[in-house]
Structures are given as C-alpha cells and as structure tokens.
A tleap script that builds the chain and sets N, CA, C and O, in Angstrom:
source leaprc.protein.ff14SB
mol = sequence {
  NMET GLY THR LEU ILE ILE ARG ALA LYS THR
  PHE ARG GLY TRP MET LYS ALA ASN PHE SER
  LYS THR ASP LEU LYS ASP ILE ALA LYS HIE
  GLY ALA ASP THR GLY TRP GLN TYR LEU THR
  TYR TYR SER GLU THR THR LYS VAL TYR ASN
  ARG PHE LYS GLU GLU ILE TRP GLY MET LEU
  LEU GLU ASP THR GLU SER MET GLY TYR LYS
  ASN PRO PHE GLU LEU ILE ALA SER PHE ASN
  ARG SER GLU VAL GLY ASN SER GLU GLN PHE
  GLU ASN LEU MET THR TRP PHE ALA ALA GLU
  LYS VAL ALA ARG GLU GLN THR GLU GLY CASN
}
set mol.1.N position { 21.915 19.745 -26.596 }
set mol.1.CA position { 20.671 19.392 -25.959 }
set mol.1.C position { 20.143 18.158 -26.610 }
set mol.1.O position { 20.103 18.072 -27.837 }
set mol.2.N position { 19.727 17.182 -25.807 }
set mol.2.CA position { 19.198 15.925 -26.358 }
set mol.2.C position { 17.755 16.031 -26.605 }
set mol.2.O position { 17.069 17.015 -26.327 }
set mol.3.N position { 17.338 14.919 -27.159 }
set mol.3.CA position { 15.831 14.793 -27.400 }
set mol.3.C position { 15.026 14.310 -26.161 }
set mol.3.O position { 15.448 13.381 -25.473 }
set mol.4.N position { 14.059 14.845 -25.932 }
set mol.4.CA position { 13.307 14.510 -24.697 }
set mol.4.C position { 12.585 13.230 -24.918 }
set mol.4.O position { 11.700 13.132 -25.767 }
set mol.5.N position { 12.991 12.172 -24.093 }
set mol.5.CA position { 12.327 10.991 -24.159 }
set mol.5.C position { 11.918 10.713 -22.673 }
set mol.5.O position { 12.773 10.774 -21.789 }
set mol.6.N position { 10.645 10.416 -22.404 }
set mol.6.CA position { 10.131 10.213 -21.137 }
set mol.6.C position { 9.966 8.742 -20.881 }
set mol.6.O position { 9.189 8.030 -21.517 }
set mol.7.N position { 10.653 8.380 -20.025 }
set mol.7.CA position { 10.587 6.700 -19.694 }
set mol.7.C position { 10.055 6.555 -18.164 }
set mol.7.O position { 9.607 5.484 -17.753 }
set mol.8.N position { 10.129 7.559 -17.467 }
set mol.8.CA position { 9.669 7.540 -16.061 }
set mol.8.C position { 8.092 7.314 -15.975 }
set mol.8.O position { 7.308 7.780 -16.802 }
set mol.9.N position { 7.740 6.577 -14.925 }
set mol.9.CA position { 6.307 6.408 -14.722 }
set mol.9.C position { 5.678 7.554 -13.948 }
set mol.9.O position { 4.458 7.702 -14.001 }
set mol.10.N position { 6.360 8.286 -13.306 }
set mol.10.CA position { 5.802 9.405 -12.509 }
set mol.10.C position { 6.633 10.669 -12.795 }
set mol.10.O position { 7.788 10.655 -13.219 }
set mol.11.N position { 5.874 11.806 -12.498 }
set mol.11.CA position { 6.680 13.075 -12.667 }
set mol.11.C position { 7.915 13.213 -11.764 }
set mol.11.O position { 8.984 13.675 -12.164 }
set mol.12.N position { 7.682 12.771 -10.499 }
set mol.12.CA position { 8.779 12.794 -9.645 }
set mol.12.C position { 9.925 11.954 -9.969 }
set mol.12.O position { 11.074 12.273 -9.666 }
set mol.13.N position { 9.601 10.829 -10.615 }
set mol.13.CA position { 10.577 9.912 -11.143 }
set mol.13.C position { 11.408 10.561 -12.356 }
set mol.13.O position { 12.626 10.443 -12.490 }
set mol.14.N position { 10.578 11.243 -13.190 }
set mol.14.CA position { 11.084 11.993 -14.169 }
set mol.14.C position { 12.178 13.001 -13.720 }
set mol.14.O position { 13.305 13.025 -14.216 }
set mol.15.N position { 11.747 13.825 -12.742 }
set mol.15.CA position { 12.663 14.844 -12.228 }
set mol.15.C position { 13.873 14.257 -11.723 }
set mol.15.O position { 14.943 14.816 -11.963 }
set mol.16.N position { 13.827 13.086 -10.982 }
set mol.16.CA position { 14.912 12.455 -10.463 }
set mol.16.C position { 15.905 11.938 -11.572 }
set mol.16.O position { 17.126 12.051 -11.469 }
set mol.17.N position { 15.335 11.424 -12.522 }
set mol.17.CA position { 16.107 10.861 -13.626 }
set mol.17.C position { 16.879 12.023 -14.410 }
set mol.17.O position { 17.965 11.826 -14.956 }
set mol.18.N position { 16.229 13.223 -14.413 }
set mol.18.CA position { 16.840 14.233 -15.353 }
set mol.18.C position { 17.640 15.331 -14.592 }
set mol.18.O position { 18.380 16.094 -15.213 }
set mol.19.N position { 17.490 15.403 -13.288 }
set mol.19.CA position { 18.128 16.554 -12.619 }
set mol.19.C position { 18.863 16.039 -11.373 }
set mol.19.O position { 18.306 15.265 -10.594 }
set mol.20.N position { 20.127 16.475 -11.191 }
set mol.20.CA position { 20.911 16.211 -10.199 }
set mol.20.C position { 20.503 16.860 -8.829 }
set mol.20.O position { 19.762 17.843 -8.839 }
set mol.21.N position { 20.958 16.346 -7.678 }
set mol.21.CA position { 20.568 17.004 -6.403 }
set mol.21.C position { 20.929 18.528 -6.473 }
set mol.21.O position { 20.164 19.369 -5.999 }
set mol.22.N position { 21.956 18.818 -6.995 }
set mol.22.CA position { 22.370 20.236 -7.089 }
set mol.22.C position { 21.435 20.929 -8.055 }
set mol.22.O position { 21.048 22.060 -7.758 }
set mol.23.N position { 21.052 20.391 -9.131 }
set mol.23.CA position { 20.099 20.998 -10.063 }
set mol.23.C position { 18.764 21.273 -9.312 }
set mol.23.O position { 18.196 22.359 -9.419 }
set mol.24.N position { 18.286 20.267 -8.556 }
set mol.24.CA position { 17.055 20.404 -7.793 }
set mol.24.C position { 17.064 21.568 -6.816 }
set mol.24.O position { 16.143 22.384 -6.772 }
set mol.25.N position { 18.154 21.616 -6.023 }
set mol.25.CA position { 18.422 22.684 -5.171 }
set mol.25.C position { 18.425 24.034 -5.986 }
set mol.25.O position { 17.890 25.026 -5.491 }
set mol.26.N position { 18.942 24.079 -7.066 }
set mol.26.CA position { 18.838 25.371 -7.789 }
set mol.26.C position { 17.523 25.682 -8.370 }
set mol.26.O position { 17.170 26.861 -8.393 }
set mol.27.N position { 16.720 24.722 -8.864 }
set mol.27.CA position { 15.373 24.863 -9.251 }
set mol.27.C position { 14.597 25.419 -8.110 }
set mol.27.O position { 13.893 26.418 -8.250 }
set mol.28.N position { 14.716 24.793 -6.997 }
set mol.28.CA position { 14.032 25.126 -5.858 }
set mol.28.C position { 14.198 26.630 -5.496 }
set mol.28.O position { 13.244 27.342 -5.182 }
set mol.29.N position { 15.405 27.029 -5.561 }
set mol.29.CA position { 15.801 28.328 -5.062 }
set mol.29.C position { 15.618 29.397 -6.144 }
set mol.29.O position { 15.327 30.547 -5.816 }
set mol.30.N position { 15.778 29.054 -7.395 }
set mol.30.CA position { 15.757 30.101 -8.379 }
set mol.30.C position { 14.535 29.967 -9.404 }
set mol.30.O position { 14.194 30.893 -10.140 }
set mol.31.N position { 13.931 28.751 -9.373 }
set mol.31.CA position { 12.734 28.631 -10.265 }
set mol.31.C position { 13.057 27.748 -11.458 }
set mol.31.O position { 14.205 27.562 -11.860 }
set mol.32.N position { 12.057 27.263 -11.950 }
set mol.32.CA position { 12.155 26.235 -13.203 }
set mol.32.C position { 12.238 27.016 -14.482 }
set mol.32.O position { 12.499 26.467 -15.552 }
set mol.33.N position { 12.002 28.363 -14.356 }
set mol.33.CA position { 11.982 29.135 -15.637 }
set mol.33.C position { 13.355 29.916 -15.926 }
set mol.33.O position { 13.413 30.956 -16.581 }
set mol.34.N position { 14.462 29.256 -15.336 }
set mol.34.CA position { 15.749 29.859 -15.453 }
set mol.34.C position { 16.673 29.246 -16.543 }
set mol.34.O position { 17.865 29.544 -16.630 }
set mol.35.N position { 16.087 28.428 -17.312 }
set mol.35.CA position { 16.808 27.793 -18.458 }
set mol.35.C position { 17.277 26.315 -18.404 }
set mol.35.O position { 18.270 25.950 -19.033 }
set mol.36.N position { 16.523 25.454 -17.619 }
set mol.36.CA position { 16.832 24.117 -17.428 }
set mol.36.C position { 16.540 23.321 -18.748 }
set mol.36.O position { 15.621 23.606 -19.516 }
set mol.37.N position { 17.423 22.296 -18.923 }
set mol.37.CA position { 17.155 21.303 -20.046 }
set mol.37.C position { 15.773 20.568 -19.817 }
set mol.37.O position { 15.522 19.968 -18.771 }
set mol.38.N position { 15.028 20.650 -20.728 }
set mol.38.CA position { 13.626 20.075 -20.747 }
set mol.38.C position { 12.576 20.772 -20.108 }
set mol.38.O position { 11.423 20.340 -20.102 }
set mol.39.N position { 12.997 22.068 -19.448 }
set mol.39.CA position { 12.088 22.889 -18.882 }
set mol.39.C position { 12.069 24.390 -19.537 }
set mol.39.O position { 11.579 25.369 -18.974 }
set mol.40.N position { 12.619 24.395 -20.679 }
set mol.40.CA position { 12.825 25.619 -21.446 }
set mol.40.C position { 11.777 25.883 -22.518 }
set mol.40.O position { 11.024 26.857 -22.548 }
set mol.41.N position { 11.836 24.785 -23.482 }
set mol.41.CA position { 10.986 25.077 -24.647 }
set mol.41.C position { 9.551 24.449 -24.581 }
set mol.41.O position { 9.398 23.290 -24.196 }
set mol.42.N position { 8.557 25.205 -24.948 }
set mol.42.CA position { 7.188 24.700 -25.047 }
set mol.42.C position { 7.176 23.286 -25.509 }
set mol.42.O position { 6.539 22.449 -24.870 }
set mol.43.N position { 7.800 22.988 -26.513 }
set mol.43.CA position { 7.617 21.650 -27.157 }
set mol.43.C position { 8.124 20.542 -26.237 }
set mol.43.O position { 7.765 19.382 -26.440 }
set mol.44.N position { 8.993 20.874 -25.176 }
set mol.44.CA position { 9.316 19.850 -24.152 }
set mol.44.C position { 8.518 19.947 -22.932 }
set mol.44.O position { 8.166 18.918 -22.356 }
set mol.45.N position { 8.187 21.177 -22.467 }
set mol.45.CA position { 7.341 21.323 -21.204 }
set mol.45.C position { 5.885 20.882 -21.503 }
set mol.45.O position { 5.219 20.454 -20.560 }
set mol.46.N position { 5.354 20.950 -22.707 }
set mol.46.CA position { 4.094 20.578 -22.996 }
set mol.46.C position { 3.996 18.901 -23.083 }
set mol.46.O position { 3.002 18.257 -22.749 }
set mol.47.N position { 5.136 18.389 -23.558 }
set mol.47.CA position { 5.173 16.886 -23.687 }
set mol.47.C position { 5.239 16.379 -22.247 }
set mol.47.O position { 4.595 15.381 -21.926 }
set mol.48.N position { 5.986 17.025 -21.389 }
set mol.48.CA position { 5.959 16.511 -20.062 }
set mol.48.C position { 4.695 16.699 -19.270 }
set mol.48.O position { 4.320 15.841 -18.471 }
set mol.49.N position { 3.981 17.907 -19.503 }
set mol.49.CA position { 2.683 18.188 -18.932 }
set mol.49.C position { 1.743 17.114 -19.454 }
set mol.49.O position { 1.068 16.520 -18.614 }
set mol.50.N position { 1.619 16.805 -20.683 }
set mol.50.CA position { 0.647 15.829 -21.208 }
set mol.50.C position { 0.934 14.500 -20.752 }
set mol.50.O position { -0.044 13.779 -20.555 }
set mol.51.N position { 2.221 13.971 -20.519 }
set mol.51.CA position { 2.541 12.721 -19.942 }
set mol.51.C position { 2.064 12.569 -18.440 }
set mol.51.O position { 1.563 11.532 -18.006 }
set mol.52.N position { 2.250 13.582 -17.779 }
set mol.52.CA position { 2.052 13.587 -16.237 }
set mol.52.C position { 0.784 14.604 -15.846 }
set mol.52.O position { 0.752 15.081 -14.712 }
set mol.53.N position { -0.059 14.861 -16.631 }
set mol.53.CA position { -0.961 15.911 -16.293 }
set mol.53.C position { -1.823 15.610 -14.981 }
set mol.53.O position { -2.118 16.485 -14.167 }
set mol.54.N position { -2.209 14.203 -14.869 }
set mol.54.CA position { -3.020 13.909 -13.794 }
set mol.54.C position { -2.156 14.064 -12.461 }
set mol.54.O position { -2.668 14.510 -11.434 }
set mol.55.N position { -0.923 13.703 -12.523 }
set mol.55.CA position { -0.045 13.853 -11.237 }
set mol.55.C position { 0.191 15.301 -10.964 }
set mol.55.O position { 0.187 15.773 -9.827 }
set mol.56.N position { 0.385 15.950 -11.997 }
set mol.56.CA position { 0.610 17.482 -11.809 }
set mol.56.C position { -0.731 18.145 -11.257 }
set mol.56.O position { -0.647 18.990 -10.365 }
set mol.57.N position { -1.996 17.760 -11.792 }
set mol.57.CA position { -3.088 18.312 -11.209 }
set mol.57.C position { -3.344 17.891 -9.748 }
set mol.57.O position { -3.882 18.661 -8.952 }
set mol.58.N position { -2.959 16.696 -9.432 }
set mol.58.CA position { -3.001 16.253 -7.991 }
set mol.58.C position { -2.198 17.001 -7.189 }
set mol.58.O position { -2.618 17.272 -6.065 }
set mol.59.N position { -0.923 17.465 -7.598 }
set mol.59.CA position { -0.162 18.316 -6.804 }
set mol.59.C position { -0.866 19.687 -6.639 }
set mol.59.O position { -0.944 20.283 -5.566 }
set mol.60.N position { -1.353 20.107 -7.779 }
set mol.60.CA position { -2.065 21.505 -7.640 }
set mol.60.C position { -3.253 21.404 -6.685 }
set mol.60.O position { -3.440 22.306 -5.868 }
set mol.61.N position { -4.005 20.422 -6.746 }
set mol.61.CA position { -5.264 20.299 -5.838 }
set mol.61.C position { -4.803 20.104 -4.390 }
set mol.61.O position { -5.465 20.634 -3.498 }
set mol.62.N position { -3.707 19.376 -4.089 }
set mol.62.CA position { -3.114 19.251 -2.863 }
set mol.62.C position { -2.786 20.585 -2.234 }
set mol.62.O position { -3.244 20.928 -1.145 }
set mol.63.N position { -1.873 21.412 -3.058 }
set mol.63.CA position { -1.528 22.680 -2.569 }
set mol.63.C position { -2.790 23.757 -2.419 }
set mol.63.O position { -2.848 24.593 -1.517 }
set mol.64.N position { -3.714 23.602 -3.384 }
set mol.64.CA position { -4.862 24.416 -3.316 }
set mol.64.C position { -5.545 24.223 -1.943 }
set mol.64.O position { -5.888 25.210 -1.292 }
set mol.65.N position { -5.743 22.990 -1.505 }
set mol.65.CA position { -6.378 22.745 -0.094 }
set mol.65.C position { -5.513 23.120 0.921 }
set mol.65.O position { -5.956 23.797 1.849 }
set mol.66.N position { -4.094 22.714 0.886 }
set mol.66.CA position { -3.333 23.050 2.061 }
set mol.66.C position { -3.056 24.454 2.129 }
set mol.66.O position { -2.709 24.879 3.231 }
set mol.67.N position { -3.145 25.325 1.097 }
set mol.67.CA position { -2.747 26.787 1.137 }
set mol.67.C position { -4.178 27.642 1.419 }
set mol.67.O position { -4.192 28.864 1.572 }
set mol.68.N position { -5.207 26.906 1.453 }
set mol.68.CA position { -6.482 27.599 1.695 }
set mol.68.C position { -7.189 28.306 0.563 }
set mol.68.O position { -8.093 29.110 0.788 }
set mol.69.N position { -6.782 28.009 -0.639 }
set mol.69.CA position { -7.510 28.515 -1.749 }
set mol.69.C position { -8.837 27.815 -2.102 }
set mol.69.O position { -9.038 26.617 -1.899 }
set mol.70.N position { -9.735 28.680 -2.654 }
set mol.70.CA position { -11.133 27.962 -2.947 }
set mol.70.C position { -11.118 27.020 -4.126 }
set mol.70.O position { -11.860 26.041 -4.203 }
set mol.71.N position { -10.217 27.374 -5.057 }
set mol.71.CA position { -10.135 26.521 -6.247 }
set mol.71.C position { -8.776 26.617 -6.838 }
set mol.71.O position { -8.066 27.591 -6.587 }
set mol.72.N position { -8.353 25.583 -7.665 }
set mol.72.CA position { -6.984 25.607 -8.197 }
set mol.72.C position { -6.719 26.899 -9.069 }
set mol.72.O position { -5.587 27.381 -9.014 }
set mol.73.N position { -7.538 27.411 -9.756 }
set mol.73.CA position { -7.264 28.602 -10.526 }
set mol.73.C position { -6.985 29.870 -9.726 }
set mol.73.O position { -6.340 30.783 -10.243 }
set mol.74.N position { -7.468 29.954 -8.434 }
set mol.74.CA position { -6.975 30.886 -7.549 }
set mol.74.C position { -5.548 30.819 -7.206 }
set mol.74.O position { -4.890 31.850 -7.063 }
set mol.75.N position { -5.017 29.582 -7.062 }
set mol.75.CA position { -3.714 29.365 -6.752 }
set mol.75.C position { -2.932 29.645 -7.976 }
set mol.75.O position { -1.888 30.285 -7.855 }
set mol.76.N position { -3.347 29.208 -9.226 }
set mol.76.CA position { -2.592 29.525 -10.347 }
set mol.76.C position { -2.273 30.937 -10.529 }
set mol.76.O position { -1.140 31.368 -10.741 }
set mol.77.N position { -3.546 31.769 -10.417 }
set mol.77.CA position { -3.508 33.123 -10.359 }
set mol.77.C position { -2.306 33.807 -9.472 }
set mol.77.O position { -1.710 34.825 -9.823 }
set mol.78.N position { -2.078 33.150 -8.389 }
set mol.78.CA position { -1.066 33.696 -7.553 }
set mol.78.C position { 0.326 33.452 -7.880 }
set mol.78.O position { 1.192 33.945 -7.156 }
set mol.79.N position { 0.641 32.752 -8.883 }
set mol.79.CA position { 1.859 32.372 -9.456 }
set mol.79.C position { 2.640 33.804 -9.848 }
set mol.79.O position { 1.978 34.736 -10.304 }
set mol.80.N position { 3.857 33.905 -9.676 }
set mol.80.CA position { 4.577 35.017 -10.249 }
set mol.80.C position { 4.379 35.144 -11.910 }
set mol.80.O position { 4.219 36.211 -12.503 }
set mol.81.N position { 4.422 33.944 -12.466 }
set mol.81.CA position { 4.370 33.964 -13.866 }
set mol.81.C position { 3.020 33.398 -14.398 }
set mol.81.O position { 2.981 32.430 -15.157 }
set mol.82.N position { 1.933 34.048 -13.962 }
set mol.82.CA position { 0.509 33.397 -14.109 }
set mol.82.C position { -0.073 33.938 -15.457 }
set mol.82.O position { -1.152 33.477 -15.826 }
set mol.83.N position { 0.581 34.915 -16.248 }
set mol.83.CA position { 0.083 35.343 -17.424 }
set mol.83.C position { 0.071 34.199 -18.374 }
set mol.83.O position { 1.139 33.645 -18.634 }
set mol.84.N position { -1.045 33.791 -18.919 }
set mol.84.CA position { -1.429 32.716 -19.850 }
set mol.84.C position { -2.261 33.174 -20.828 }
set mol.84.O position { -3.346 33.681 -20.541 }
set mol.85.N position { -1.792 33.028 -22.199 }
set mol.85.CA position { -2.490 33.406 -23.307 }
set mol.85.C position { -2.869 32.207 -24.262 }
set mol.85.O position { -3.588 32.390 -25.244 }
set mol.86.N position { -2.382 31.044 -23.947 }
set mol.86.CA position { -2.824 29.869 -24.770 }
set mol.86.C position { -2.547 28.646 -24.073 }
set mol.86.O position { -2.008 28.694 -22.967 }
set mol.87.N position { -2.877 27.493 -24.633 }
set mol.87.CA position { -2.751 26.214 -23.932 }
set mol.87.C position { -1.265 25.819 -23.670 }
set mol.87.O position { -0.906 25.317 -22.605 }
set mol.88.N position { -0.484 26.063 -24.641 }
set mol.88.CA position { 1.027 25.764 -24.461 }
set mol.88.C position { 1.527 26.606 -23.279 }
set mol.88.O position { 2.297 26.059 -22.488 }
set mol.89.N position { 1.169 27.875 -23.082 }
set mol.89.CA position { 1.744 28.636 -22.014 }
set mol.89.C position { 1.127 28.074 -20.704 }
set mol.89.O position { 1.802 28.065 -19.675 }
set mol.90.N position { -0.137 27.609 -20.728 }
set mol.90.CA position { -0.775 26.955 -19.499 }
set mol.90.C position { 0.173 25.754 -19.079 }
set mol.90.O position { 0.736 25.682 -17.986 }
set mol.91.N position { 0.267 24.872 -20.049 }
set mol.91.CA position { 0.901 23.549 -19.742 }
set mol.91.C position { 2.310 23.847 -19.454 }
set mol.91.O position { 2.824 23.092 -18.628 }
set mol.92.N position { 3.022 24.730 -19.920 }
set mol.92.CA position { 4.383 25.098 -19.489 }
set mol.92.C position { 4.322 25.663 -18.068 }
set mol.92.O position { 5.194 25.302 -17.278 }
set mol.93.N position { 3.410 26.481 -17.686 }
set mol.93.CA position { 3.241 27.156 -16.368 }
set mol.93.C position { 3.044 25.981 -15.397 }
set mol.93.O position { 3.663 26.006 -14.333 }
set mol.94.N position { 2.157 24.866 -15.709 }
set mol.94.CA position { 1.866 23.855 -14.834 }
set mol.94.C position { 3.135 22.948 -14.702 }
set mol.94.O position { 3.360 22.457 -13.596 }
set mol.95.N position { 3.997 22.682 -15.765 }
set mol.95.CA position { 5.148 21.850 -15.660 }
set mol.95.C position { 6.112 22.555 -14.769 }
set mol.95.O position { 6.761 21.914 -13.943 }
set mol.96.N position { 6.247 23.964 -14.910 }
set mol.96.CA position { 7.108 24.669 -13.920 }
set mol.96.C position { 6.735 24.629 -12.529 }
set mol.96.O position { 7.575 24.529 -11.634 }
set mol.97.N position { 5.363 24.713 -12.305 }
set mol.97.CA position { 4.796 24.632 -10.888 }
set mol.97.C position { 5.262 23.171 -10.276 }
set mol.97.O position { 5.804 23.055 -9.177 }
set mol.98.N position { 5.012 22.251 -11.022 }
set mol.98.CA position { 5.306 20.796 -10.542 }
set mol.98.C position { 6.861 20.664 -10.320 }
set mol.98.O position { 7.287 20.155 -9.284 }
set mol.99.N position { 7.626 21.086 -11.219 }
set mol.99.CA position { 9.041 21.018 -11.178 }
set mol.99.C position { 9.572 21.653 -9.906 }
set mol.99.O position { 10.389 21.053 -9.207 }
set mol.100.N position { 9.115 22.867 -9.596 }
set mol.100.CA position { 9.473 23.567 -8.431 }
set mol.100.C position { 8.989 22.987 -7.088 }
set mol.100.O position { 9.654 23.024 -6.053 }
set mol.101.N position { 7.803 22.465 -7.207 }
set mol.101.CA position { 7.307 21.748 -5.979 }
set mol.101.C position { 8.120 20.464 -5.707 }
set mol.101.O position { 8.499 20.209 -4.564 }
set mol.102.N position { 8.390 19.648 -6.760 }
set mol.102.CA position { 9.202 18.444 -6.544 }
set mol.102.C position { 10.663 18.838 -6.093 }
set mol.102.O position { 11.256 18.205 -5.219 }
set mol.103.N position { 11.165 19.849 -6.700 }
set mol.103.CA position { 12.510 20.153 -6.293 }
set mol.103.C position { 12.495 20.656 -4.817 }
set mol.103.O position { 13.382 20.270 -4.056 }
set mol.104.N position { 11.600 21.434 -4.422 }
set mol.104.CA position { 11.563 21.823 -2.992 }
set mol.104.C position { 11.341 20.557 -2.152 }
set mol.104.O position { 12.064 20.407 -1.167 }
set mol.105.N position { 10.443 19.663 -2.434 }
set mol.105.CA position { 10.373 18.462 -1.574 }
set mol.105.C position { 11.568 17.596 -1.495 }
set mol.105.O position { 11.855 17.026 -0.442 }
set mol.106.N position { 12.254 17.481 -2.540 }
set mol.106.CA position { 13.365 16.594 -2.674 }
set mol.106.C position { 14.637 17.128 -2.065 }
set mol.106.O position { 15.611 16.405 -1.856 }
set mol.107.N position { 14.599 18.433 -1.784 }
set mol.107.CA position { 15.841 19.174 -1.297 }
set mol.107.C position { 15.548 19.740 0.133 }
set mol.107.O position { 16.485 20.294 0.708 }
set mol.108.N position { 14.430 19.659 0.711 }
set mol.108.CA position { 14.074 20.264 2.057 }
set mol.108.C position { 15.125 19.825 2.971 }
set mol.108.O position { 15.527 18.665 2.885 }
set mol.109.N position { 15.616 20.629 3.841 }
set mol.109.CA position { 16.590 20.166 4.880 }
set mol.109.C position { 18.029 20.085 4.365 }
set mol.109.O position { 18.948 19.989 5.178 }
set mol.110.N position { 18.265 20.120 3.025 }
set mol.110.CA position { 19.693 19.904 2.504 }
set mol.110.C position { 20.286 21.214 2.090 }
set mol.110.O position { 21.431 21.258 1.641 }
savepdb mol mol.pdb
quit
C-alpha cells in the first residue's frame, strides 16, 4: 500500500486518478467499505474528507434535496453504516458516501 498523496483539485478527479473503471463499478455495486486502497483506514479517509469536505457536503446537500429529506442529517441517518461515535467515523462515513456517489455517476449505463 502506498502513501496517500492528494494532488487532485476535486474529489471526482481524485476518484478518477485512484480507481479504474472496473474499481468504480465494484465500488458502486458493493460499496466503499469493502477494503479499497485509500478508503479503508481512518488516517486516509479523514485526509480525503478534510481535503474535499466542501465538495462532499455539496454532494450531500444535492442528494438531500433531490431525495426529499428535510436536512442532511436525516439523509446521513438513512445510510446503512450510519453509526458514528466520533469525528473520524463521521469523516470516514462521508468519504464513503462521496466515493459511492461518484462511482455510481461515473459508471451509470456501463
């Protein structure tokens, strides 16, 4: 496993740079919590979250509105893995949310 260095300017760019089309299909199908490089350890997912948190929150707010939730925390509570006990777990969950959203966007119809 390599050291996580983030050079991308956007989260979507980071995903494209670090995951193949096949990886993205698998993330979309099986989830970001299934052991992907840079999406496994809190030390990595929190680094990704902190670099791209405004973009990640933008994705969350977009989904909150499009799915009819009253606020983003309602949407977060609907996630299968929504148990959060500290800030690292929250940042990890948000990174997984964004990774799965981007993976679905980039592989729709493929």
